[in-house]
C-alpha positions, 0 to 999 in steps of 0.5 A: 910416723916418726916414732913408728919408723924409729921403733921399726929400726930398733927391732930385732930381725933375723932370717930363717930358713922360712922368713928372710926378715922374721921379726924376732920381737914384738912391738907395741906403739900406743898413741893419744890424741887429745883435741880441746876445744873452748866451751865458750868463746869467751870464757877459754878456761872451760874446754871441752876435751876429745881423747882417743887412743890408738894401739899399733901391734905387731907380733913376732912370728911364730914359727915351728923350730924344725922348719926354721933350722935355728940353733943355739940363741935363735931356737931359745929366742922362737921358744920365748916368742912362742910361750908368749903367744900362747900366753897372749891366746890363753888371756884372749881365750879366758876373756872371750869365754867369760872367765873370772880369772884371767892370768895376765902375769904369764908373760910380759906381753900380756901384762902389757 
């Protein structure tokens, strides 16, 4: 939880006309939990390993440029956010449609 809180403090948040705390970046936290149990109480070198991974993802908001009233740097930032969300949507559609090729390279978000 401390890592999650630290990461959230590092995120960029900027008010827009639509949202006072609009996140301007995507966040991804990957947690791997490993638990090892001795197979035999006498032999502590042989272990049974159980492992699980949890991914927590918070995507930046997609907002219409004319409704946010953003200009300059914030307008460009919004365009980049929308472009990365479009690339993610394209990957999801390709995967769910059984495509033979999925273009993950369109965005940093889809590469992750």
